[in-house]
C-alpha positions as CSV (number, residue, x, y, z in Angstrom):
1,M,-47.3,12.3,-102.9
2,E,-43.6,11.9,-103.0
3,V,-42.2,9.1,-104.9
4,A,-39.1,7.4,-103.6
5,V,-36.3,7.7,-106.0
6,D,-33.5,5.0,-106.2
7,P,-30.2,6.6,-105.1
8,I,-28.3,4.6,-107.6
9,P,-27.5,6.3,-110.9
10,V,-28.4,4.6,-113.9
11,E,-24.9,5.0,-115.2
12,L,-23.5,3.0,-112.4
13,I,-25.9,0.0,-113.2
14,D,-25.0,0.0,-117.0
15,G,-21.3,0.3,-115.8
16,C,-21.6,-2.8,-113.7
17,L,-23.3,-4.6,-116.7
18,T,-20.3,-4.0,-118.8
19,G,-17.8,-5.2,-115.9
20,D,-16.5,-1.7,-115.1
21,R,-14.8,-2.3,-111.7
22,R,-15.1,1.4,-110.7
23,C,-18.9,1.3,-110.8
24,Q,-18.7,-2.1,-109.0
25,Q,-16.8,-0.3,-106.5
26,R,-19.0,2.5,-106.0
27,I,-22.2,0.1,-105.5
28,Y,-20.2,-1.7,-103.1
29,E,-19.3,1.1,-101.0
30,T,-22.8,2.6,-101.1
31,F,-24.4,-0.7,-99.9
32,Y,-21.8,-2.2,-97.7
33,G,-23.1,-0.9,-94.4
34,K,-26.7,-1.5,-94.9
35,M,-26.1,-5.0,-96.4
36,L,-23.6,-6.0,-93.6
37,A,-26.3,-5.1,-91.0
38,V,-28.6,-7.5,-93.0
39,C,-26.3,-10.2,-93.0
40,L,-25.3,-9.8,-89.3
41,R,-29.0,-10.6,-88.5
42,Y,-28.6,-13.9,-90.0
43,T,-25.1,-14.8,-88.5
44,K,-23.5,-15.3,-85.1
45,N,-20.6,-13.1,-85.7
46,T,-19.1,-10.3,-87.9
47,D,-16.8,-12.9,-89.8
48,Q,-19.6,-15.1,-90.9
49,A,-21.7,-11.8,-91.7
50,K,-18.7,-10.7,-94.0
51,D,-18.4,-13.9,-95.8
52,I,-22.1,-14.0,-96.7
53,L,-21.8,-10.3,-97.7
54,Q,-18.7,-11.0,-99.9
55,D,-20.8,-13.9,-101.5
56,G,-23.8,-11.8,-101.9
57,F,-22.0,-9.1,-103.7
58,I,-20.5,-11.5,-106.2
59,K,-24.0,-12.7,-107.0
60,V,-25.2,-9.1,-107.4
61,F,-22.5,-8.3,-109.9
62,R,-22.9,-11.6,-111.8
63,S,-26.7,-11.1,-112.1
64,M,-27.0,-7.5,-112.8
65,D,-28.7,-8.2,-116.2
66,R,-31.4,-9.6,-114.2
67,F,-32.3,-6.5,-112.4
68,N,-35.5,-5.1,-114.3
69,R,-35.1,-1.5,-113.3
70,E,-38.8,-1.5,-112.3
71,G,-38.3,-1.8,-108.5
72,S,-35.7,-0.4,-106.0
73,F,-32.2,-1.4,-106.8
74,E,-31.5,-1.3,-103.1
75,G,-34.5,-3.8,-102.5
76,W,-33.1,-6.0,-105.2
77,V,-29.5,-6.1,-103.6
78,R,-31.2,-6.9,-100.3
79,R,-33.2,-9.8,-101.6
80,I,-30.0,-11.3,-102.9
81,M,-28.2,-10.8,-99.6
82,V,-31.2,-12.6,-97.7
83,N,-31.1,-15.4,-100.2
84,T,-27.4,-15.6,-99.7
85,A,-27.8,-15.9,-95.9
86,I,-30.7,-18.4,-96.4
87,D,-28.3,-20.5,-98.7
88,H,-25.5,-20.4,-96.1
89,F,-28.0,-21.5,-93.4
90,R,-29.1,-24.5,-95.7
91,R,-25.6,-25.5,-96.4
92,S,-24.7,-25.3,-92.8
93,K,-27.8,-26.6,-91.0
94,N,-26.8,-30.3,-90.8
95,S,-23.4,-29.5,-89.3
96,Y,-24.9,-27.0,-86.6
97,L,-25.1,-29.9,-84.3
98,L,-21.6,-31.0,-84.9
99,L,-20.4,-27.5,-84.2
100,G,-22.0,-27.5,-80.8
101,E,-25.1,-25.6,-81.5
102,D,-27.7,-27.0,-79.1
103,Q,-31.0,-26.7,-81.3
104,S,-31.5,-27.6,-84.9
105,I,-34.1,-26.5,-87.4
106,E,-36.1,-29.5,-86.8
107,D,-36.6,-28.6,-83.1
108,H,-40.3,-29.2,-83.0
109,G,-42.4,-28.0,-80.1
110,D,-46.0,-26.8,-79.7
111,P,-46.6,-24.4,-82.6
112,D,-49.5,-22.7,-80.7
113,V,-47.2,-21.5,-77.8
114,E,-48.0,-17.9,-76.9
115,E,-45.5,-15.8,-78.5
116,P,-43.7,-13.1,-76.4
117,F,-43.5,-9.7,-77.5
118,D,-47.2,-9.4,-77.7
119,D,-47.6,-7.0,-74.6
120,P,-46.9,-3.5,-75.9
121,T,-46.4,-2.2,-72.2
122,E,-43.4,-4.9,-71.9
123,E,-41.8,-3.7,-75.1
124,E,-42.0,0.0,-73.9
125,E,-39.8,-0.9,-70.9
126,M,-37.0,-2.1,-73.1
127,D,-34.9,1.0,-73.7
128,L,-32.4,-0.6,-76.1
129,R,-30.2,0.4,-79.1
130,P,-30.5,-1.6,-82.2
131,A,-26.9,-2.9,-81.8
132,D,-28.0,-4.4,-78.5
133,V,-31.0,-6.3,-80.3
134,I,-28.6,-7.5,-83.2
135,N,-25.9,-8.8,-80.6
136,A,-28.7,-10.6,-78.8
137,M,-30.0,-12.2,-82.0
138,Q,-26.4,-13.4,-82.9
139,K,-26.6,-15.4,-79.6
140,L,-29.7,-17.4,-80.9
141,T,-29.3,-20.7,-82.6
142,P,-29.0,-20.5,-86.3
143,A,-32.7,-22.2,-86.8
144,Y,-34.3,-19.6,-84.3
145,R,-32.3,-16.7,-85.7
146,T,-33.1,-17.5,-89.2
147,V,-36.9,-18.1,-88.9
148,F,-37.0,-15.0,-86.7
149,N,-35.3,-12.7,-89.4
150,L,-37.5,-14.2,-92.1
151,Y,-40.8,-13.5,-90.3
152,V,-40.0,-10.3,-88.6
153,F,-37.6,-8.5,-91.1
154,E,-38.4,-10.1,-94.3
155,E,-42.3,-10.3,-93.5
156,M,-42.5,-13.8,-94.9
157,T,-45.5,-15.8,-93.9
158,H,-44.9,-19.2,-91.9
159,K,-45.9,-21.2,-95.3
160,E,-43.3,-19.2,-97.1
161,I,-40.6,-19.7,-94.6
162,A,-41.5,-23.4,-94.6
163,D,-41.2,-23.7,-98.2
164,E,-38.0,-21.6,-98.3
165,L,-36.2,-23.7,-95.4
166,G,-37.7,-27.2,-96.3
167,I,-39.5,-27.6,-92.8
168,S,-43.0,-27.7,-91.8
169,V,-45.3,-24.8,-91.0
170,G,-45.4,-26.1,-87.4
171,T,-41.6,-26.1,-87.1
172,S,-41.5,-22.4,-88.3
173,K,-44.1,-21.2,-85.7
174,S,-42.4,-23.3,-83.0
175,N,-38.8,-21.9,-83.9
176,L,-40.3,-18.3,-84.0
177,A,-42.1,-18.5,-80.6
178,K,-38.9,-20.0,-79.2
179,A,-36.7,-17.3,-80.9
180,K,-38.7,-14.6,-79.4
181,G,-38.7,-16.2,-75.9
182,N,-35.0,-16.8,-76.1
183,L,-34.2,-13.2,-77.4
184,R,-36.4,-11.7,-74.6
185,K,-34.4,-13.9,-72.0
186,I,-31.0,-12.8,-73.6
187,L,-31.9,-9.1,-73.5
188,K,-33.1,-9.4,-69.9
189,Q,-30.0,-11.1,-68.7
190,E,-27.6,-8.8,-70.5
191,H,-29.4,-5.6,-69.8
192,R,-30.9,-6.3,-66.2
193,L,-34.4,-5.6,-67.5
194,P,-37.5,-6.5,-65.7
């Protein structure tokens, strides 16, 4: 059995702990692309994603002493980026309606709605690139996009999502179902899928 090795040398982490800018730059360059992809899933455009990414890296470097070196450094950085994206959503969630967003996190619906994407044959018909899916995700409302990401990519339960975002479990389920339905509609429209 092969054990995954963290690609970040211990010297770089130690250097960051002492404030060495070159070590910080190397870590930034190593994770920039992967973490930008994470941030893009939580935002509607690249500018917002880059703002969250910058805030996330500041948090990474300020809290390096909290990395216990028992788990993956990349996983630890990723968790900080996700938390930064969630913080961004929390700060902004009340202003989305003012900015023209048509749904808020409090959009209640039937939490037992059938969730799309359950039919594997339908999924196989969609021959899409990851960039197509990310682009479609960015068109979801912030509420739908956030719940979708936390459930699908971060593998959080509806209870965990509800606790994280300060919403009910029913609202989390409803937003996920609507996010999946809207994502399917967007992909079908943009790629002329059946």
